[in-house]
N, C-alpha and C positions, 0 to 999 in steps of 0.2 A: 859401294854401300857393306857396313860393317855386317859381318855374318848375325851378329846378337840383333841388329837394326833391322835387316830382313826379316829376320823371325818375328820380330812384336811387329814389323805393319801386316806380313800374312796371317799370324794370330789374329790380329783388330779385324780386319779382313774375312776370316773364316767365320768369326762369331759376331761379325756387324757391329763391332764397336768402333767402327774407323769415324772421326766427326771431321777430318779435312785430309780427303781423298784426293781433292787438287795438287798437295803437297808431295803425295807417293804414286799416282796413276797420272795417265797421258805423258804429254811431254814434260821430261827434266830436264833443266837446266843445270849440268855441273861442270863448270870451267864455260871452255870453249867446246865443249860437245853438248851434244841431245840426244839424251836418250827417250826411249818409250816404253814402258809401266804397265802393262795390262796384267787386271786381275779376275780371272776365270777357272773355276774352282774344277770345272768337266772336262778341260781341255788336256790332250795329251801334246798338242805342239799348237804354237800359234804364229801365224804368218802376218806381216802387214804390206797393204801395198796401196797404191794411189792411181786413181783416175789415168792420170798421166801415164802412160803403157811407158814412156821411156824412161821413167824414175824405177829401178830395181827395186824386187820385192825384197824384203828381210825378212829372214826367220827369227824370231824371239827365243833366248835361252831360259828356260828354266829357274828362276832362283830358288824356288823351294817346291818340293813334292805335292804343297796344296793349291799351288794354282796360279802364282806368282810367276810372272815373266817378263824379261827386260832384252832390250836390242838397242844396238847403236844407229841413229840414224843423219845423213847430210843436211847441210844447211839448206838445198834446194827442196829437200822431203819435208822439210821442216815447216815450208814457206804453204804446204796445200794438206787442204784436209785428206785425211788417211782411214782407211778400211781396215779391220780386225777380222781374219778368217780364223774360225776354230776347228780344228781336227780334234776328233775322238773316236773311242772304238767305234760307236754308233753311225755318226754321219759325218758331217761338214757344215758349218754355216758361217755368215757374212755379216756383218753389221758395223756402223759407222760408230766409233769411239765416244761415249759422251765425254770424258772425261779430258779432250783437247780443246773445249769450248769454254774455259774460265770467264772468259770476260764477258760473254753472252749471259753465263750464270750470275754473275755479280751485276749483270745490268739490272736485275729484277728488284734491285734494294735501293737504286739510285731513286731519290727522291718521294721512295715510297712514303714517307711519314710528311710530307710537307702540303699534301691535298687528304684530306679522305677518299675524295675518288681516285686518287692512284692506287690505292689498296686494291680495286677488283681490275684496275687495267695492268698491275704489274705481278702480282699475287696469285695465288692459286695456279694453274694450268693453263698456261696463253702459247697460242698458236703463233711463232715466230715464223722468220728465216734467217737462216746463218750466213753471212757471205762471206768466204776465205779470204785471205788474200791473195790468191790466185785459186782459178776452179768454177764451178758454179754454184751457184747459191741453192741453199739445202733447206728442205721444210724441217720444222723442229718443233718439239713443246717446250717450252720454260716450265717448270715447277719451283715453286718458293711457298714453303708450308712456314709459319711463325709456331717453334717448341722452345723457346730459349732456356730452357731448364731442362734438356733432354742430352743424353750421352751420346748417343748416337739417332741418326734418322734414315731410314734406307725406304726408297719408292718400289713397291711392286707393284705387278700387275699379269694381265694375260701375256705381255710380252717378255718379262723375265720368271714365270711359272710361279709367280709369289714367293720369288725365293728373296731372302732378304739381304742374301750378301752379296749378291749382283748390281744394285745401283746404288752404295751410300751416296747421301748428299754430302753437302760442302755445310759447314756451320759460318753465318758470317757475324759480326760485332753488333750487329743488331737483333740476334736471337731470332732471324730467319735462317733457313734451308734452304739450298740452292741447287739446282741440277738442269743441264739442257741436254736431250735427248733427242737426235735426231732422225727423221722418217719415224717418228711416232705422231700418230693425228688423231682425227676425229673420230671422235665413236671409241677408243680404249679404254679401258677399264682400270683402274688404277687405287691404289690407297698409300697410306704410309705406317711401314713398320717401325715405331719409334721403343725407344729405350729410356727409361728414367735415367735420373741422375745416379742412380746407385747401379745401371747395368741391368733394371729388370723389363723382361720386354711386357709390353701393355696392348692391349686388345690393339688390332689392326684398327687404324682411322681414318674413316672418310676425309676428303680434304674441307675443310671449315669454308672454302670460297673457291669452293665447286660448281658448276656451272648445269650441270647434270647428275641425276645419281640415279643408281637401281634400288628397288624395293627389298624386303626380304627374301631369301637369307643372307644375299651377300651384303647390300648396303654399300656397293661399291659406287666411287665416282667415276665419272666417263667425262673424258675430253670434250669439248664441245665448242664449235666456229658462232659467233655471236654476229659475225658481220655478212652471213649469208641471205639471211631473211630481207624481203625488196618491202616496204614500207608503204601503204597507201591511204595514208589518214591525214596525209596535210590540210582538207579541208577542214576537218576536226581540228587540228590544234591550234590552226588560223582562229576557229570560232568560239577553243576554248579561253580567249581571253575578253571574254564577256565577264561583266562583274558577277559572281556567283553569288553575292549577298542579293543582288536583285533581280536575281533568276528562280525560276520555279528548279525546285530539287526534291524529285520523288524516287529513293532507293529502294529496288529491291536486293532484300539482302538472300544469299543463295549459297547454300551447301553444295558445291559438283557432285557429289559421289551419292547424293541423296533426293536432289531436286525430282529426276527421273530415271530409270532402269531401264536398260532396253527390254526386248521383250522376253517370255520365261524361258523359251527354246535356246538365249543367249545364255543362259547359266546366272551367276553372280557379276558379270562384269559391269565396269562402269561406262559410261557415254565417254567418249572420246573430248579431247578440245573442239575436235573437227563438228563430232554430231552434237555438241550442245552449241558450237556456233550455229548451225542449222536449225536446230530446234529451240533453244533458249533464247536467243537474241528475236526472234518473231514475236515469240510470245511477250517477253517484255516489252515487246515496242507496240505489239497490237494494246497490253494491259492500259498502256501511257506512260511508263515509268523514264526516267530518264537518265537514271543510273544502276548498275548492278556494281554490289557491294560482297564481295566472293571470303567466303570463310578462310582461313590462311591457305594460299598456297605455298608458300616455302614446305621445302622437303619434311616430312615427319614421320616415323616410323609404326607408329600405332593410331589404326583409324579410329580407335575409342575417343581419342583427343580433338579429335575434329581438324587437327593443323596447327591448335594450339601450343603443342609440344614439339617445336620447330627442329630441328637438327642440320638440314642444308638450307642453311639461309639465304643462300645465293643459286638455288636451283629451284624452278618448279616443279609441282610433285610430279613426278613420272605416272603415277596411276592412271591419269589422263591421256598421256604423250608425252614428248618431247618438248624444250623449251621454242622450239620454230613453231610446233601447234598451238602452243599457248597463246604467243604473238601474234599468230593467226586468229585467235579468238578475239583479243583486243582490237587488232584491227579490224577486224568483221564488224563490234560492236562499234567502234569508231565509224566505219563506213554507214552507219545505220542511226547515227548519232545519237550513240548510246554511249555512257563515259562508264568507266570502271574503275572502281575501288577495291583495293584489297586491304584484306587485314593485315596489320606487322606486328608482330610481338617480341618487342625488345625487354618484357618484362620477365621471362623465365624460359630454360629450356631445361631439355631431359637429360638424365645421368647415364643413359644406353651408352655402354660399352664405345662404340663408332663413333660419338659424338665429341663434342666440346669437353666433357667434363672430366678434371683431371688430365686433359690433353696433353700434357708431355711426362705425366707422373704428378706433376704439381697442378694446384690451382691458377690457371692460365686466363681462363675468362671469368671463374666466378669468384666471388669472396671467401677466402679460405674460412673464416669465422664462420660458422651455422647461423649464429644468430644474424647473420646479413647474407649467409649466401646458400643458405635454404628456405624455400617457399612451401611453409606447413599445408595452407591449399591446396597446392599443386603436387607437391611431395618432389620439389624440381631445382634446380639449382637455379641461382639469381646470379646476373651478370653484375662484375666488379665497375660499376659506372664511374667510379675515379682512375681506374686503370687508363691511360692514356691511350694503349694498343687497343683496348676495348671498346674506349669511346669512336675510335677512327673505324671499328671493325662495325659498330651498329652504324655512323652516320654513314659511311660507305654504304651500308647496305638499302640504307633509305632510300640514297641517289640513285643505288642502281635498279632498282625498279621503276622509279620514270623514266632510268636512260635508256636502258635494256628493253623495258617491257612497255614503253609510253603508257604507263598506266596514267590516271588521273588525279588519284589521291590516296594518299594511306589512312585506315582509321588504326590510331593506336590503342592495343589491346591492353587492359587492366594498367590505365596510367597511374590511379591510385594507389597501388599497391608498389607502385615505383616511388610515388612521393613521397611516402611515410615510413619510420623505420619501425614503426609499432603494427604495421598493419594486421590482421590477424594476428597477433601476439600477445601472449599475457607478457605480465610484469616479470621481469626477470630474464625473459626470451628476446630481449633487443638490448641492442647499444644505443646510447645516445649519440647526436651527432656532437660537434666541439661545444656548442652553447646551450649543451644540456637539453635542446629539443629532440620531437622526435621528425624532423623533417629533415629528407634525405637528399642534403644539399647537392651529392654527386648528381644524383639523378635528375635533379632540376636543371643543375648545369649541362646535362648532357640533353635533355629535352628541349631547351633553348637553342643548345650548339645544333643540333637536327633540323628545328625548324628554321632558323637562322638559315643553314645549307641549302634547303629544299625550297624555300621560298628566293632565295640568290638566285640559284641554276633553272629553278621551273618556276617561275612566277605565277605561272596559268596553272599550277596544280594546284592541290590543297592536301591539308592534314588534319584528320577530325582526332578527338581526345575521347575514348570512353575513361570517364572519369566521372565517379560516384562523391565525392564529397565537395566541402565548400570553399576549397582551395581557391584563391583568388585569381582573377583572370588567366585563367586557362586559354580563350581564345582572344588574348590582348598582343600586341608585338611584344618584343622582348625590347625594344628600345622603351615601351612605357612601362614596362617592369612586369610585364606577362611572360608566358610562358610559349608564346608565339603562335599557336593552333591557330589552323584557321575557324576552326568549327568544335562545338564540343557537343556531347550527347547530353539530354536534359533527362537526366537520372530520377531527379526528384520527381518530375512531370511523369514521367511513366511508373515510378511507385504507386505514388497518390493517387493516378487517374485510374490505374489497373485496380488498386484496393477499393476506391469509389463503388468502380463499376461490377465488381463482386460482388458487392454486398445486394443482397434484398432490397428493390425499390422501396419498401415499405419502411424501411429503415434509414435512406438516403439522407431523408432531413437532416438526422441527426448527424451527419457528414459531409455536409454540404462545401464546407471549409476544403476540404480534399480536392474537390474539382475545381476549385479557384484561386488556392492559394498560390500558384504556379504562377499566376501572372504578377507577384508581387517583386518575383526578378528574373521574368523572362527576359528582360532587355541587360541583363548583366553580362550575356555571355551569346556569343553567336549558337544558338542550339539549333541542335538536329532532334525530332522529337522520334525515339528508339521503341519500338515493339518487335525486339530482335530476338534472335535465337535462345538468349538465355532465359526469355521467358515461356518458355515453349517447353520443358525438359525437365529431369529430376522431379518429377512429380506436381510440378507447378501445373500440368494440363495444356490442353488446346487453349487458344485464345478462345473458341467456342465454348468448349466447357469451363471455363472460369466464369461463366454467366450463370443466373439466379434464373429461376422459374423453368417453365416448361418448355417444349422444343419451339414454339412460335417465338416465346419471350428472349428466349436464349439468342436464337437468331436477329431479333431485334435489338437486342443489347449490342451486338457485335456492329449493326448497322449504324445505330446511333453513336455508338463510341467512333467511329470510322470517321464517322460525319463531324463529331468535334475533336478528333484529331486534326483532319483536314480544314477546319477552321481555324485552330488554334495558331498562334502564330509559331515559326520554327519549320525548317525544312522535315521532311518526312522520310523514317525507314520502314519498312514492315519485311519480316520473315516470311521467307517461301512460306504458302501454305494457308498464312493470314489470310489471302487475298479471295480464298474461297471457304472458308472455315472448316481446316481440315479437324477432324472431330477425334481425332488420336495425338497423345504427344508426338513431337517430333523425334524419329527413329533412325539416327546416321544410318543403319545397314539396311535400309530399306528405300525403295521410293515413295514420292508422296502420295496420295490414296487421289487417283487422277478420275477414277471411277465415281468417286462423289457427284459429278459435275454431271453426271445422267440423272441427279436431284436438284427439282426445282430450286428446293432451298439453296443448296450450294452455288447454283448457276446462277440464281439472285444475286447472292453476297457476292460473286464474283464481278457479274456485270455491274455492281456499287461501286465497287472499288475502281473498276476501268473509266465507269462514270466519274469518280472523284478526282482521281488521276487527272481526264480530259477538263474538268473545270477548274481545276487547281492551276495546271498547267496553261489553260490561256486567259486566265483571269489574274490580271496585275494586282488587282486589289489584293488579292489571295498569296501573293510572296513579293513586290517590290517593298514592301516594309516588314520583312520579316522580323528584323533585328533593329527597330525603330519603334519607340513609344507611342510615333506620330501616327502609325499604321494599324493601330488596334485601338479600341476604347468600350471600355463596359459600358453595354444599356442598362441591365440589370442581374448584378450579381449578388445579390440578396435573398431571391424569392426560395430561401431552401424549406419552407411549407409546400411549395407543390413541385419541389426539385427540379427548376427550370431556372439555365440561365442563357442569356443572350449578349451580345456582342456585334460590333460592327468593325469588319476590315475594309483598309482606305486606301485606294493607290498613290504612286510616288505624288503624283500632279494633283490628287484631292477629288478628280471628278470621278472616279468611282467607288461605289460604294458598296459590301456585301453584308445584308445583317443576317447572324448565325443565328439559329433558334434550338435549341437542345431541352427535349422534354424526357429527362429520366425517368419517368415513372410510365406503366400503363395506361395512365388514366388518359384519355385526350381531352384536348382544354379548347372547347369551342368560345369564339369569340375572345382570343387571349389578345390582350393591347400590348403592343412594344413602340417604343418613342422612337419617334426615327428625326434626322436631320431632314428637316425642306420638306417641299410639298409635291416632289415630283412623284412620277409615277415608279413602281417596283414590281419586277416580274421576279415570278418563281424560279430559281436556276436551279435549284435538286432538292429532294424531297425522297430522305432514305425509307421511307414509306412507303413507297411506291410499291404497286404490283409487280411492277418489273424486277424489283430486287427482291420480291418474294414478301411484300408489306401487305398491312392491310389493307392501303390502297384509302384509308380514311381522307374524305373529301377536304381539298385544300384549294385557295384559290390562286389561278395560276398571275393573274395580276392584282395589285392592291393599289390604292390610291389614297395617300395618306389625308388624315383631316387634322383642323387647328384644334385639337384636344390636347392639354398637355400632359405628358407622361415620361416617366422615369426624367425628369428634369430637362425634357424637350419641349419644344412647342409642339411639334407635331405626333403622331402615333398612327398607326395602325391597327385591325383589328381581325385577326386571322384566327382559323380554326388548326390546334396544334395537337397534329397526331399521336399515338402511344408511341414512348421507348422510340423517338426519331429526332432526327437534324432535319431543318429545313434553312433552305439559302435563300435570301431574297437580296437581288440585284436592282442596282439605280439601272434604270433605259437612256 
């Protein structure tokens, strides 16, 4: 090799600027000869050896003083894996040279873009086995990272003292950088040292496809083996094939870090995934919930973002344990017949230096123009939904959680912010689409693709959109022109009903339409009724303290409203703490106020939510036709003067009916008449004013027989006592 070329190579390696190390390191074919070239700046001498001791060792000669060595080997030696022994002034050590596994490294990008799931099967840190032509197979880790505009990328970690000179990676034609490191296994910490197109070193980056990560200050990625965990949820996965629309779904939304904290003597630590499995699962089952929805579990740097500013999209947060511990939690949920939904955030990501923002010095993941690539609401980046590599990254991530963690659904956060280019932007702060409009065609296309892939691979799973606008067909199939989600949060119902219930009962008669309007569009989508975490933070007050009146009236309003919610068509979602009327706003830094259950008021409200869940999940009329107008009919929605609404829910076979009557005033109504269908006797199924729930226990008939008195456009009716601020349920016998 020419002296000038040798110096150039050595200089590139010394300054970690080599982008094609396979061409200059490892076995090098030069005509009929094979040479081995090794770069090790701390070496005073280097020796090559083979497991086959019959093959003689080879001492390499220094090509430069900086640490580039070279030696010639025989054909027999080139057929086997070789080992490198480094001698320096302090000691000696031996390792297997990564630069002899060229084919194994390039295999990372074979077919990587043909299917979205190939990304998490091939990129990131993959545990593999390298099998040489002769000799024993070796365990190794194959690294593959996308950084198309970087001038160089190096693998760094504890294994090389975080020295970016020692493991330069090879750039491929697809923009991925690859390297195979033998005998590097699970638990090893690593990052990428990246230099931009101009050679400027960037903050060390975690792996965008990293399966495990550490918290501050390192934020290091960790090699993880996803094939070890043994699942025990076959029975649940088989039962998941049931029709979700015709089955009950009562979701308990949970922030794992603040649902409950350990005892005071444990400091401020979190419950682990295993501890949550022991405590949260039995509680959710006892309360009658069918599903848990977890605020994002994807790794995130800042506690105060609640997980909605994710960085490690392929790693469950290590705050509560490792990925297998999260699998254990999901597994235990399934064994207890409890579904698991996770919040998934493709709408934005933070610009923390170790994350995705300007990953290789350019806008690899985010839109370049801040009018599209910067989110004013959250001061964060926005994915470039039109770039194919980003689209594959996001779709692969959605599939990943369903595949590796068996989760039952993805609730997609902030969909409206993705759909509209002018979302939270003033005139001049956004760029219209090609047709001059405000719809983000690229995001729409991405969401459709994501939903198609999810339901193709996991037809028993579900996707749920948090979408707050009137965008059409959010929960309709793509082939019908929809976005393809399985469900949509009913934000309109949530806003109108909470606005209504927060008003003094004396003025509710002037706002009666707010409590009835949702039925105008209730079957346009497959709705979930949410009272989520967003409604009990940022000065909005707890659900209890949204209510007007004295202490008793506040509690009664909560009970009446809960009854209305469970009677209304749509699946149910309540944030943790709502079920026992948490007094304070939710605080992510502290536990819920479980001590409140020492008081009869809070214990009573908790008993009501338990009773509502049990009644809802055991009564087909309450859930079978949640998404069909055949399952709902108004009895009376016009009684604004008395602020009373009444309606009937009907089972799929038409045999079971439940009459729901809500009195939104503190005035009891004696002999209140309600029109009913038919003359069959009705039984009181649930009364939110019962003393069991800390109600006034105003006398209510446990059974009523309709009389042939026409009322509410029906031939029969019943006369009942209607308690103050209450919802009562009467069911056909």
